[in-house]
C-alpha positions in Angstrom: 132.0 88.6 28.3 135.6 89.2 29.4 136.9 91.0 32.5 137.4 94.8 32.1 140.8 96.0 31.3 142.8 98.0 33.8 143.2 101.7 32.9 146.2 102.5 30.7 149.5 103.6 32.3 150.5 107.1 31.3 154.3 107.8 31.5 155.3 110.5 34.0 152.3 110.0 36.4 152.5 108.5 39.8 151.6 104.9 40.2 148.0 104.1 40.9 146.7 101.6 43.5 146.1 98.1 42.3 143.0 97.8 40.2 139.9 96.2 41.8 136.9 95.4 39.8 133.6 97.2 40.8 132.0 94.0 41.9 134.6 92.9 44.5 133.1 92.2 47.9 134.1 94.6 50.8 136.7 93.3 53.3 135.2 91.3 56.2 134.1 93.3 59.3 136.3 92.7 62.3 135.0 93.3 65.8 137.0 95.8 67.9 139.0 94.2 70.8 137.0 93.9 74.1 137.6 96.8 76.6 139.1 96.0 79.9 137.9 97.6 83.2 134.8 99.8 83.8 133.6 102.5 81.5 133.2 106.1 82.7 129.4 105.7 82.7 129.6 102.5 84.8 131.8 104.3 87.4 129.4 107.3 87.5 126.4 105.1 88.1 128.2 103.0 90.7 129.4 106.1 92.5 125.8 107.5 92.5 124.3 104.4 94.1 127.0 104.1 96.7 126.5 107.8 97.6 122.7 107.3 97.7 123.1 104.3 100.1 125.5 106.2 102.3 123.1 109.2 102.5 120.2 106.8 103.3 122.2 105.2 106.1 123.1 108.6 107.6 119.4 109.7 107.4 118.2 106.5 109.1 120.7 107.0 111.9 119.8 110.6 112.3 116.0 110.0 112.3 116.4 107.0 114.6 118.2 109.1 117.2 115.4 111.7 117.1 112.5 109.3 117.5 110.9 109.3 121.0 111.1 106.2 123.2 107.9 104.2 123.6 105.5 105.6 126.2 104.1 103.5 128.9 104.8 99.8 128.3 105.5 100.4 124.6 102.3 98.5 123.6 99.8 99.8 121.0 97.2 100.3 123.7 99.5 102.7 125.7 99.5 105.0 122.6 95.7 105.5 122.8 94.0 107.9 125.3 90.3 108.3 125.8 89.6 112.0 125.8 85.8 112.0 126.3 82.7 109.8 125.9 79.2 111.2 125.1 75.8 110.5 123.5 75.4 112.6 120.3 72.3 114.5 119.3 71.6 111.6 117.0 71.4 109.2 120.1 74.7 107.5 119.1 77.5 106.9 121.6 80.7 108.6 120.6 84.3 108.3 122.0 86.9 111.0 121.4 90.4 109.6 121.3 94.0 110.8 121.1 96.6 108.6 119.5 100.3 109.2 119.9 102.8 107.2 117.8 105.6 106.2 120.3 107.4 104.0 117.8 110.3 104.9 115.5 108.4 104.4 112.3 105.2 105.6 110.6 102.2 103.6 111.8 98.5 103.1 111.2 96.1 102.4 114.1 92.8 100.6 114.2 91.0 101.1 117.6 87.9 99.3 118.7 85.8 101.0 121.4 83.0 99.3 123.4 80.1 101.4 124.8 78.7 100.1 128.1 75.9 100.9 130.5 76.0 99.2 134.0 78.6 96.7 132.8 76.5 95.6 129.8 77.7 96.3 126.2 75.2 98.4 124.3 77.3 99.0 121.2 80.8 99.3 119.7 82.6 101.5 117.2 85.9 101.6 115.3 88.3 104.5 114.9 91.3 104.6 112.6 94.4 106.8 112.2 96.4 106.4 109.1 100.1 107.4 108.4 100.9 108.7 111.9 104.6 109.7 111.9 106.9 109.0 114.9 106.2 111.4 117.8 103.0 112.8 116.3 99.6 112.8 118.0 96.3 112.6 116.2 92.7 112.8 117.4 89.9 110.6 116.1 86.4 109.5 117.0 84.6 106.1 117.3 80.9 106.2 116.9 78.7 103.4 118.1 75.5 102.1 116.7 73.9 100.6 119.8 70.2 100.2 120.5 69.8 101.5 124.0 71.6 104.9 124.1 69.5 106.8 126.6 71.2 107.9 129.8 74.9 107.8 130.5 77.4 105.6 128.7 80.9 104.4 129.6 83.4 104.1 126.8 86.2 101.5 126.9 89.0 100.8 124.5 88.6 97.2 123.7 91.5 96.6 121.3 94.2 98.6 119.5 96.0 97.3 116.5 99.2 99.1 115.4 100.1 98.3 111.8 
C-alpha cells in the first residue's frame, strides 16, 4: 500500500496548509512555565490566618485583663468554702460547698471532704465541679458513707485538686 496522495491544487484558490496524513502523532505536550510569587488564593488564606491569630491575641489580652486576681493565697483550697455540714435523712453525712474559680482560665475541681466526730474520722466523700469559668462560683455536695452517723458530725475539706 502506498501513501495517500495530497489533494489536487485547483487554480485560483488560496493555498492550503501543508498536508498531514491522518495517522500523524499530535505535537508533544509542553508544560506551562512555572508561576512566580503567591497566587491570589494563597494570599487570601494567609491573610485569613494572620487576621485570625491577631483576633485571638486581642481576645486573650482582653479576657486576661477581666479575670479576677486569685483570692486568699491563690491555692486551690482557698477557692473552696464549706457552707454547711449535716446528717441526711438517710443517715449519711453531707457537706455543702461553694467553689469559686479565682484563676484566669477554665478549671475543674475535685474536693475530698472528711467527716469526723470527736476528732475521729467516720467517713469521707468526694465532690466535683467541672468546667468552672474564671470568676464563676458553683455549689456542690460531698456525701459520705460512714458507719457511725448518729449525733453531730464535723466536716473538713481534706484536699482540693484544681485541674
